[in-house]
N, C-alpha and C positions, 0 to 999 in steps of 0.2 A: 734656753734661747737668750742671747745677749739683749740687754735692755735697749729700747729705742729712745733716742734723745731728740726732742723738739727744739730746734734753734730758731728763735724768732728773727725775722728779717724785716727791717723798716728802711725807708729811703735814707741813705746816708750811713747805714751800718757797713762796716768794712773789716771787721775781725771775725766774721762768721765762719770763714773757711779755716782760719787758724783754730777756732774752737772745735770745729768738726774734726780736724786732724788730731787734736789732743784727745778727743773722745774716742776716736778710732783706736789710737794707741793704748787707751785705757780699757778697751774691750767693749765699747758701746757701738750702736748703729745710729749715727747721727743723720738728721735730715734738716736742711735749711728750708724754712717755710715762710714765704712772705705773709704778712698779716692779712692781706686781702684774701688769700686762699683759706685762712681760718674763718674770716668774716663770711665768705660765701659757702662755707660748710664743705669745702673740698678736702679738708683735713680735720680730724677729730682729736681734741685734746686728750680724750680718754685712751687713745691708742698709744700713748707715749708714757714712758716710765721716768723720764727726766725732762727738765725744762731749762733752757739756757737763753739768757739775754746777753748777747755778745757786745763787744765794744765797737766804737765807731763814733760817728757824729750824727745820730739819728735826727732827721729833719733839720740838718745843718745847725743844730743847737739853737734854733730859733726860740725865743722866749726863755733861754737858759738851757744848760746842758741837761738832756734827758727829760725836760719838762713836757714837750709835746708828746713824746712817746708815753710818758706817765699819764697824760690826759687821755690818750687813746686807750691805754690799758684800763683806766678807770671807767671810761664811757662805753666802750664796745666789748670789753673782755673781763669786766669785773667779776662776773659769776664764774666763768671757767678758771680764772686765775685763783680765786678764793677756794674753789673746789680742789684745784691741784695742790695748793699749799696745805689745805686742811687734810688732804689724804695722806700727807706725810712723805710724798714723793720728793726727791731732791731737786732743788732749784738753785741755780747760780746766776748772778748778774755781775758782769765784768765791766769795769770802767763806766761807759755810758749806760750799760745795763744796771749797774749798781745805782747810778744816779736816778734812773727810772724807777727802781724798786723803792728807793727812799722817798722820792717825790710823789709816788702813787700811794704811799702809806703802807706798803707791804713790809717795809723795814723802818725802824727796828721792831715794831710790834703792831700788827694790823688791828688788834683788839683795842689799842689805845689811839688809833688814828682819829684826828679831829680836824676842824677847820683851821686850827692853829697847829702847825707842824711842830713836833717836839725836837726835830733834828733836821739838818740839811747838809748838802755838800755844796760849798760855796767856792769863791775864787781863791786860788793858791795864795798863801800869805806872802810869798816872794813877789807876787804881782805879775808873773809871766807863766807861759806854758812850760811845763817840765817834761823833758824826755831824757831819761837816764835809768840806769839799773839800780835797784834797791834790794835790800835784804828784809825778808819777812820772818817773824817768829810765830809759828802756830801755837797758840796758848790755850785753846778751848777744847775741853772734852764734851761740852754741850753740843757743839757743831759737828754734824756727821761728816762734813768735808775735812775737818782738821783733826778729828778724834784719832788718837793713837800716833799722830805725827810728832816727832821730836826734833828733827833736823831743820835748820833754817832753809828757807826757799829764796833763791835768787831769781829775779825776773824784772823786766822793764816796766816803767810807768810812762804814760804819754797823755797828759791831761792838763787843762787849765783851771778846772773847777773840781778839785778833789779834796778840799779842806773840810773835814767832817767837824761840825760844830753843833752843839745842843743849846736849846733855849735855857735850860737849867743845868748849870755845871755839875750840881750834885747828882743829877740823873746819870751822868757818865760813870760815877762810882758804882751805881747799881748795875749798869751794863757790864762793867768789868767783873764785878762780884758774881754775876749770874752766868758768866761764861759767854755772853753775847759778843764781847770784843774778841773775835776769833783769831785775827792776825794783827800783829803790831809791827811797825817799822823799827828796824834795828840798826845800831851802829856797827862799825867794822868788828868790834869784839863780840858780836852776837848778843848784845844786851839791848834793851829798849833804847831808842834814840833820844828819849827825853826832850823831844821837840827840836833837836839840833838839826839845822839845815846843813847839807842836803840829804842827810840820812832819813829824816822825815821831810819829804820833798814838798809838802804842801801846807804844813802847819796844823795838821789834824790834831785835835785835842786828844790827850792820852796816847798819842802815837797810833791811833786806830787806823789800820789799813783795810781791814775787813770786818764785817759785822754780820751776825746771824740773828734769826728770829728766836723767840723763847723756846720753840720746839727743836731748833737746831737743824732743820732740813733746808732752810733758805739761807744762802750765803751771798753777800754782796761784797765786792772788793774792788779797789781802784787799780792796783797793779795787774799785769797781764801774765798769769802763769802759763797760759796757752802758748806763749811765745818763748818758753824755755822748757821744751819737752825732750830735746836732744842735746847731748853734751856739746855738740858743735855750735850750738846757738849761743853759748856762754862767751862773753868777751875775753875771758882768760883761758879758753880751751886750749889754744896753741901753746900756752905755758904749762899745761897740765894741771891747772887750778880750777877747772870747772867743777861745780858742785850745785846742790840745792835745786834739783829739777822740780818744775811745777807739776810734773805728771803725777806726783803723789796725791795731790788734791783731787785730780780727776779719777784716779783709781779708787779713792775712797768713795766718791760720789757714785761711780758705776757699780761698785760692789754693793752699796746700800740699795741702789735702784733694782738690783737683781731680785729682791723680795717681792716686788710689785708685779 
């Protein structure tokens, strides 16, 4: 049986159907579920083999991007979320979903979560909303979503608060060394962007575009791979230069979920 994917829906979420389509193309059975249905027990976390926090502007980004959704996850769903992550099932948070994972303490490492966050996603260094296509380098064999991928991925970004920063700069070196820095922003030559704008669109330290937990089953990323799963979606498709489908990420996640 194909794995079932739980796509969380909060007020303001708007990339849920894009994520559902990508998961269908990758071989999963997605279901978009409003948080209230989970709260009322109308859906059970344990019936799903994948968990997706899609992009959008949950709760209109009140109190900061992803912050209210993060508080809701911490307050109402801390137990089920922790169990889902600990079970090893694949979890992905995209854009606003990534922000919620970081601000709820599920990334970079839930065992190190404390009152003082070790990392955050803050305002873009350029000072404005970024909406453009970027190139991503999958560089982690720790992360089940990027494991075995070698080709760069082209996909769009659309965010105002995607700048990944850490309280201790030396801690970033540990993230990279451990393979938790799963996806890096790249320059046109498919090498790391080294912070150069606009290839690194938000100023994220170490060009980090996507981050996983130490176990590798939870991935958060700012860009939108779900919006490049068909060649026709690439801006250079009509020139015959489309490449780097984001579908590879979802195929990895779906294949891994098949064991649960």
